[in-house]
C-alpha positions as CSV (number, residue, x, y, z in Angstrom):
1,M,6.6,-101.3,-51.8
2,R,9.7,-100.3,-53.8
3,R,12.7,-98.8,-51.9
4,F,15.4,-96.9,-53.8
5,S,18.5,-96.5,-51.7
6,A,20.6,-93.4,-52.6
7,V,18.5,-93.0,-55.9
8,L,15.1,-92.1,-54.3
9,P,14.8,-90.3,-50.9
10,F,12.6,-88.9,-48.0
11,V,11.7,-85.9,-45.2
12,F,11.1,-84.5,-41.6
13,L,9.5,-81.3,-40.7
14,A,6.8,-79.9,-38.2
15,L,3.3,-81.4,-39.2
16,L,1.1,-79.1,-41.2
17,P,-2.6,-79.0,-40.1
18,L,-4.8,-80.1,-42.8
19,A,-6.4,-76.8,-43.0
20,L,-3.0,-75.5,-44.6
21,A,-3.1,-78.1,-47.4
22,E,-2.6,-76.5,-50.7
23,I,-4.4,-77.1,-54.1
24,N,-1.0,-76.5,-55.7
25,P,1.1,-78.0,-52.9
26,K,4.7,-77.1,-52.0
27,L,7.4,-79.5,-51.2
28,N,7.1,-79.0,-47.4
29,C,3.4,-80.1,-47.5
30,V,5.0,-83.5,-46.4
31,S,6.3,-83.2,-42.8
32,V,8.8,-85.8,-41.6
33,T,10.5,-86.6,-38.3
34,V,13.5,-89.0,-37.6
35,S,13.5,-90.9,-34.2
36,P,15.6,-93.8,-32.7
37,L,14.1,-97.3,-32.8
38,D,13.0,-98.8,-29.5
39,A,16.0,-100.2,-27.7
40,S,14.5,-103.6,-27.8
41,N,14.6,-103.7,-31.5
42,P,17.7,-105.6,-32.9
43,N,18.2,-103.1,-35.4
44,A,18.2,-100.0,-33.1
45,A,22.0,-99.4,-33.5
46,I,21.9,-99.3,-37.2
47,N,18.4,-98.1,-38.3
48,V,16.3,-95.2,-37.4
49,N,12.5,-94.6,-37.8
50,L,11.2,-92.1,-40.4
51,T,7.8,-90.9,-40.0
52,F,6.1,-88.7,-42.6
53,H,2.7,-87.1,-42.9
54,N,0.9,-86.1,-46.1
55,G,-0.5,-82.7,-45.5
56,C,-0.6,-81.9,-49.4
57,G,-4.4,-82.3,-49.7
58,K,-4.1,-85.1,-52.2
59,D,-2.9,-88.6,-52.6
60,I,0.9,-89.4,-53.0
61,T,2.3,-92.2,-55.1
62,A,6.0,-91.6,-54.5
63,V,7.9,-89.5,-52.1
64,G,11.7,-89.0,-51.4
65,F,13.8,-87.5,-48.7
66,H,17.2,-86.1,-48.1
67,L,18.8,-87.4,-44.9
68,H,21.3,-85.2,-43.0
69,P,23.5,-86.7,-40.2
70,S,25.4,-84.6,-37.7
71,A,28.5,-86.3,-38.8
72,G,29.3,-87.9,-42.2
73,T,27.7,-87.5,-45.7
74,D,24.1,-86.6,-46.5
75,W,22.3,-89.3,-48.5
76,S,18.8,-89.8,-50.1
77,I,16.1,-92.5,-49.9
78,G,12.6,-92.9,-51.4
79,W,9.6,-95.1,-51.9
80,D,7.5,-95.5,-55.0
81,F,3.9,-96.9,-54.1
82,A,2.5,-96.9,-57.8
83,N,2.6,-100.8,-57.9
84,L,-0.1,-100.9,-55.1
85,L,-2.6,-99.2,-57.4
86,G,-2.5,-102.3,-59.4
87,Q,-3.5,-104.5,-56.5
88,P,-6.9,-105.6,-55.6
89,E,-8.5,-103.4,-53.1
90,E,-8.6,-106.0,-50.3
91,R,-5.0,-106.6,-50.7
92,R,-4.2,-102.9,-50.0
93,Q,-5.9,-102.5,-46.7
94,N,-2.5,-102.6,-44.7
95,N,-0.2,-101.7,-47.5
96,D,-1.3,-98.6,-49.4
97,I,-0.1,-95.4,-51.1
98,L,0.2,-92.4,-48.7
99,H,-3.3,-90.9,-48.9
100,A,-4.1,-87.3,-48.1
101,D,-3.7,-86.5,-44.3
102,A,-2.3,-90.2,-43.7
103,T,1.0,-90.9,-41.9
104,M,3.4,-93.5,-42.7
105,S,6.6,-94.9,-40.8
106,Q,9.6,-96.7,-42.4
107,E,12.8,-97.9,-41.0
108,V,15.9,-96.6,-42.7
109,A,19.3,-97.9,-42.3
110,R,22.2,-95.6,-41.2
111,N,25.2,-95.4,-43.5
112,S,27.4,-95.4,-40.5
113,A,27.0,-96.1,-36.9
114,Q,29.1,-92.9,-36.2
115,Q,26.5,-90.5,-38.0
116,G,25.0,-89.1,-34.7
117,K,21.7,-87.4,-34.9
118,I,19.9,-87.4,-38.3
119,R,17.4,-84.9,-39.7
120,A,15.6,-85.0,-42.8
121,S,14.1,-82.9,-45.6
122,A,11.7,-83.5,-48.5
123,A,13.3,-84.1,-51.8
124,Y,10.4,-84.8,-54.2
125,V,6.6,-85.8,-54.1
126,V,4.7,-87.5,-57.0
127,F,0.9,-87.2,-56.6
128,M,-2.0,-89.4,-57.8
129,D,-2.8,-86.8,-60.5
130,C,0.7,-87.3,-61.9
131,T,1.9,-83.8,-60.9
132,S,5.0,-83.5,-58.9
133,V,7.1,-81.0,-56.6
134,G,10.7,-81.1,-55.8
135,D,13.9,-82.4,-57.5
136,A,13.1,-82.9,-61.1
137,Q,16.1,-85.2,-61.6
138,L,15.1,-87.5,-58.7
139,I,11.4,-87.5,-60.1
140,T,12.8,-88.5,-63.5
141,Q,14.3,-91.6,-61.8
142,V,10.8,-92.5,-60.5
143,V,9.4,-92.1,-63.9
144,R,12.3,-94.3,-65.5
145,Y,11.5,-97.0,-62.9
146,R,7.8,-97.0,-63.8
147,R,8.5,-97.3,-67.5
148,D,10.9,-100.1,-66.9
149,Q,7.9,-101.8,-65.0
150,I,5.8,-101.5,-68.0
151,A,8.3,-103.6,-70.0
152,I,8.5,-106.2,-67.3
153,Y,4.9,-106.7,-67.0
154,E,4.3,-106.8,-70.7
155,Q,6.9,-109.5,-70.9
156,Q,5.0,-111.1,-68.1
157,E,1.8,-111.1,-70.1
158,E,3.6,-112.8,-73.0
159,M,5.1,-115.5,-70.7
160,L,1.8,-116.2,-69.2
161,A,0.2,-116.4,-72.6
162,E,2.5,-119.4,-73.5
163,V,1.4,-121.4,-70.4
164,V,-2.3,-121.3,-70.3
165,D,-2.3,-124.9,-71.5
166,R,-0.7,-127.0,-68.8
167,D,0.8,-129.6,-71.4
168,H,2.3,-126.7,-73.4
169,A,3.5,-125.0,-70.2
170,R,5.6,-128.2,-69.2
171,T,7.5,-127.9,-72.4
172,F,7.8,-124.0,-72.2
173,L,8.8,-124.0,-68.5
174,S,11.5,-126.9,-69.3
175,E,13.4,-124.4,-71.6
176,N,15.9,-121.7,-70.8
177,H,14.5,-118.1,-70.7
178,D,17.6,-115.9,-70.2
179,D,15.8,-112.9,-71.5
180,L,13.4,-112.6,-68.7
181,K,13.6,-109.3,-66.7
182,G,13.3,-108.5,-63.1
183,I,10.6,-110.5,-61.1
184,N,9.8,-112.7,-64.2
185,K,12.9,-114.6,-63.4
186,M,11.2,-115.5,-60.0
187,L,7.9,-116.0,-61.5
188,L,9.4,-118.6,-63.9
189,K,10.6,-120.7,-60.9
190,E,7.2,-120.5,-59.3
191,L,5.5,-121.7,-62.5
192,R,7.9,-124.6,-62.7
193,T,6.9,-125.6,-59.1
194,R,3.2,-125.1,-59.5
195,V,2.6,-126.7,-62.7
196,E,3.5,-130.1,-60.9
197,Q,1.3,-129.3,-57.9
198,L,-2.0,-128.1,-59.4
199,T,-4.7,-129.9,-61.2
200,P,-5.4,-128.7,-64.9
201,S,-8.4,-126.6,-63.7
202,Q,-6.4,-125.1,-60.7
203,W,-3.6,-124.4,-63.1
204,T,-5.9,-122.5,-65.5
205,E,-7.4,-120.4,-62.7
206,F,-4.0,-119.6,-61.3
207,I,-2.6,-118.4,-64.7
208,Q,-5.8,-116.4,-65.3
209,E,-5.4,-114.8,-62.0
210,R,-1.8,-113.9,-62.9
211,Q,-2.7,-112.6,-66.3
212,A,-5.3,-110.2,-64.9
213,H,-2.8,-109.0,-62.3
214,A,-0.1,-108.4,-65.0
215,K,-2.6,-106.5,-67.1
216,R,-3.5,-104.3,-64.1
217,L,0.0,-103.4,-63.5
218,V,0.8,-102.5,-67.2
219,S,-2.2,-100.1,-67.2
220,T,-1.2,-98.7,-63.7
221,F,2.5,-98.1,-64.7
222,E,1.3,-96.7,-68.0
223,T,-0.9,-94.2,-66.3
224,H,1.4,-93.2,-63.5
225,S,4.7,-93.0,-65.6
226,V,3.2,-89.9,-67.5
227,V,4.4,-87.4,-64.6
228,T,4.4,-83.6,-65.2
229,L,7.8,-82.4,-63.9
230,P,7.9,-79.3,-61.5
231,A,8.9,-76.0,-63.4
232,S,12.5,-75.2,-63.1
């Protein structure tokens, strides 16, 4: 799951009954509460738990909140779940988007131990149908991130096409590739290790799986980067 500190935020309100879910939801259809962590948690002094519920009547692919401490400066945090839509169904069982009527919890770091009690309010919501409500500027940041991911996974497709043949892969992987973006730098390291560990048939299967994964993510981010911004 992608986390945006300061750039993309989250919220806490009274839970709305599903019967009140709207076809054209308002920002407060996502309810949120902030609570301290259990005292036995090693992060109890520096983190709080953010719990939010989707009462909007449709699935959410990104959500953000403003956090308001009793002392100190407000800040924002958010999550984009769109990449999960490009994962095989079996991999999404314990890590998925925020479905309608679902509840999710996330640990959030305090900016300062002296902040006191923290409350939260919804900043924005992006839905599965690519409509949105809330802060248009923050939603635009979500869209920009998703468009950046398209470029990253298109580059990944190009890289993987170069290494289908294991003998050619060894040559390709021995070269410098300073132009690689984001997670493709980590993938390059993984490929350099795997090419010496796998048999030719295992290598082919591995690369084909990665190619299918990259293709799904390109399609996913292309679809979910066309977001209708809320009316001003």
